[in-house]
C-alpha positions as CSV (number, residue, x, y, z in Angstrom):
1,M,0.0,0.0,0.0
2,D,1.3,3.5,-0.9
3,R,2.2,5.7,2.0
4,I,0.1,8.8,2.1
5,D,1.6,12.0,3.3
6,F,-1.2,13.8,5.0
7,D,0.9,16.8,5.9
8,D,-1.3,17.6,9.0
9,E,1.0,16.6,11.8
10,M,-1.8,14.6,13.5
11,T,-0.7,11.6,15.5
12,D,-2.8,8.5,16.2
13,D,-3.3,9.7,19.8
14,Y,-4.5,13.1,18.6
15,I,-7.0,11.6,16.3
16,A,-8.2,9.2,19.0
17,N,-8.8,12.2,21.3
18,T,-10.9,14.0,18.8
19,G,-13.5,11.3,19.1
20,V,-14.0,11.1,15.3
21,N,-14.6,7.8,13.6
22,L,-12.3,8.2,10.6
23,E,-13.4,5.0,8.9
24,A,-17.1,6.0,9.0
25,S,-16.3,9.5,7.9
26,E,-14.3,8.3,4.9
27,A,-17.3,6.2,3.8
28,V,-19.7,9.1,4.1
29,I,-17.4,11.4,2.1
30,A,-16.9,8.7,-0.6
31,D,-20.7,8.4,-0.9
32,F,-21.0,12.2,-1.1
33,L,-18.5,12.3,-4.0
34,R,-20.6,9.7,-5.8
35,T,-23.8,11.8,-5.4
36,L,-21.9,14.6,-7.3
37,G,-21.3,12.2,-10.2
38,E,-17.6,11.6,-9.3
39,R,-15.7,8.4,-8.9
40,P,-13.9,8.3,-5.6
41,E,-11.6,5.6,-6.9
42,R,-10.1,7.7,-9.7
43,E,-6.5,8.8,-9.2
44,G,-7.1,12.3,-8.2
45,L,-9.8,11.4,-5.6
46,K,-8.7,8.0,-4.3
47,N,-7.2,9.4,-1.1
48,T,-9.6,12.4,-0.8
49,P,-12.0,10.7,1.6
50,K,-9.1,10.0,4.0
51,R,-7.8,13.5,3.7
52,V,-11.2,15.1,4.2
53,A,-12.0,12.9,7.2
54,R,-8.7,13.9,8.9
55,M,-9.2,17.5,8.0
56,Y,-12.6,17.6,9.8
57,A,-11.1,15.7,12.8
58,E,-8.6,18.6,13.1
59,L,-10.9,21.5,12.3
60,L,-13.6,20.2,14.7
61,S,-11.3,19.0,17.5
62,G,-12.8,21.6,20.0
63,Y,-15.7,19.3,20.8
64,H,-13.5,16.9,22.8
65,T,-11.1,19.5,24.3
66,D,-11.3,20.1,28.0
67,P,-10.8,23.8,29.0
68,E,-9.3,22.8,32.3
69,K,-6.6,20.8,30.5
70,I,-5.9,23.7,28.2
71,V,-5.4,26.0,31.2
72,N,-3.3,23.3,32.9
73,G,-3.0,25.2,36.2
74,A,-1.7,28.4,34.6
75,V,-3.8,30.6,36.8
76,F,-1.7,32.7,39.2
77,N,-2.5,34.7,42.3
78,I,-1.2,38.2,41.6
79,T,-2.1,41.6,43.0
80,Y,-3.2,43.4,39.8
81,D,-6.5,44.9,39.1
82,E,-6.0,46.9,35.8
83,M,-7.2,45.8,32.4
84,V,-5.4,42.9,30.6
85,I,-6.0,42.8,26.8
86,V,-5.0,40.2,24.2
87,R,-6.0,41.5,20.8
88,D,-5.9,40.3,17.2
89,I,-6.1,36.6,18.0
90,E,-6.6,35.0,14.6
91,F,-9.0,32.1,14.4
92,Y,-10.6,29.9,11.8
93,S,-14.0,28.3,12.3
94,L,-16.8,26.6,10.3
95,C,-20.3,28.0,10.1
96,E,-22.8,25.4,11.3
97,H,-25.4,26.3,8.6
98,H,-23.3,25.6,5.5
99,M,-20.0,24.2,6.9
100,L,-18.1,26.9,5.1
101,P,-15.2,28.7,6.9
102,F,-15.4,32.0,8.7
103,I,-12.2,33.6,9.7
104,G,-11.3,36.6,11.8
105,R,-9.8,37.8,15.0
106,A,-10.9,37.9,18.6
107,H,-10.0,40.6,21.1
108,V,-10.2,39.5,24.7
109,A,-9.9,41.5,27.9
110,Y,-10.4,41.0,31.6
111,M,-9.9,42.9,34.8
112,P,-8.3,40.6,37.4
113,A,-9.7,40.1,40.9
114,G,-6.5,38.6,42.4
115,K,-5.9,36.0,39.6
116,V,-4.4,36.2,36.2
117,I,-4.1,33.5,33.5
118,G,-1.0,32.6,31.4
119,L,-0.9,34.6,28.2
120,S,-1.0,31.7,25.8
121,K,-4.1,30.3,27.4
122,I,-6.4,33.0,26.0
123,P,-5.7,32.2,22.3
124,R,-6.0,28.5,23.2
125,L,-9.5,29.1,24.6
126,V,-10.4,31.0,21.4
127,D,-9.3,28.1,19.3
128,L,-11.2,25.6,21.5
129,Y,-14.5,27.2,20.7
130,A,-13.6,28.1,17.1
131,R,-12.8,24.4,16.3
132,R,-16.5,23.5,16.4
133,L,-19.4,24.0,14.1
134,Q,-20.3,27.5,15.2
135,V,-22.2,30.7,14.8
136,Q,-20.2,33.7,15.7
137,E,-22.6,35.0,18.3
138,R,-22.4,31.8,20.4
139,M,-18.7,31.5,20.0
140,T,-18.2,35.0,21.4
141,R,-20.4,34.3,24.4
142,Q,-18.7,30.9,25.1
143,I,-15.2,32.5,25.2
144,A,-16.4,35.2,27.6
145,D,-18.3,32.8,29.8
146,Q,-15.4,30.4,30.1
147,L,-12.9,33.1,31.0
148,H,-15.3,34.5,33.6
149,Q,-15.8,31.0,35.1
150,L,-12.1,30.3,35.2
151,L,-11.0,33.6,36.8
152,Q,-14.0,35.2,38.5
153,P,-12.5,38.6,37.6
154,Q,-14.0,42.0,37.9
155,G,-15.1,41.8,34.3
156,V,-14.5,40.2,30.9
157,A,-15.0,41.5,27.4
158,V,-14.8,39.7,24.1
159,V,-15.1,41.3,20.7
160,V,-15.0,39.0,17.6
161,E,-14.9,40.3,14.0
162,A,-15.0,37.9,11.0
163,L,-15.5,37.4,7.3
164,H,-17.9,34.6,6.4
165,L,-17.5,32.6,3.2
166,C,-21.1,31.5,3.3
167,M,-22.0,35.2,2.6
168,M,-19.1,35.8,0.2
169,M,-19.2,32.6,-2.0
170,R,-23.0,32.1,-2.2
171,G,-26.3,33.8,-1.5
172,V,-25.9,37.6,-1.4
173,K,-22.2,37.4,-2.4
174,K,-21.1,40.4,-0.4
175,H,-17.3,40.2,-0.4
176,D,-16.5,43.1,2.0
177,A,-19.2,42.6,4.6
178,R,-17.9,41.6,8.0
179,M,-19.6,40.7,11.2
180,T,-18.7,42.0,14.7
181,T,-20.1,40.5,17.9
182,S,-19.4,41.2,21.6
183,A,-20.0,39.7,25.0
184,M,-19.4,41.5,28.3
185,H,-19.4,40.6,32.0
186,G,-19.0,42.6,35.1
187,A,-17.3,46.0,34.9
188,F,-17.2,46.0,31.1
189,R,-21.0,45.7,31.1
190,T,-21.8,48.1,33.9
191,N,-19.1,50.8,33.5
192,L,-19.2,52.8,30.3
193,A,-15.7,54.2,30.8
194,T,-14.2,50.7,31.3
195,R,-15.9,49.5,28.2
196,Q,-14.8,52.5,26.2
197,E,-11.2,52.1,27.2
198,F,-11.3,48.5,25.9
199,L,-12.9,49.5,22.6
200,D,-10.4,52.3,22.2
201,N,-7.5,50.0,22.7
202,I,-8.6,47.3,20.2
203,G,-9.5,50.0,17.7
204,R,-6.0,51.5,17.5
205,G,-4.0,50.5,14.4
206,A,-6.0,47.5,13.5
207,E,-5.6,46.3,9.9
208,P,-8.7,45.5,7.9
209,L,-9.7,41.9,7.8
210,R,-8.8,40.2,4.5
211,F,-8.9,36.7,3.0
């Protein structure tokens, strides 16, 4: 049997942890190709079902990822109560309505109440929820709620902006339309000055979203 170079760096353990049945997925994808009038056994397509099954196992790995394991104890007791912002976190997700990609960036802020989280953990939390079939509104809320639950801070704010291929490639075909969603907890919701400071910070020097 020819060795297939999948070029996705996914180990057997990684695939097992995704919970995806690759064999069943491959069969479904092969059947789908047949419904299009294609022949999955032809040279160009003979390994496509395997590749697509592995691709979705990677893109949708967030279903079986535990937020506690991502954080892995990286919450620290520190006396600091000013705003912490991680901006321009790139992400890629799949719209649950058409399974087409939407891509963009998330801006996440919190005001500690005695605890801070390791810097890399915030982008990892964004990826956790992006790697599911999603709608942007729900994803934004999930990121904010999870950070609030982990830290119990004075406040949490999340703003997500994205371009949606389901609106660019089909339907209304609006190539420059982008969607912005927000979710706020605590001080960011109740204090106008705090919220405005966050919005001013993420608005400075941001490059326009592009595919």
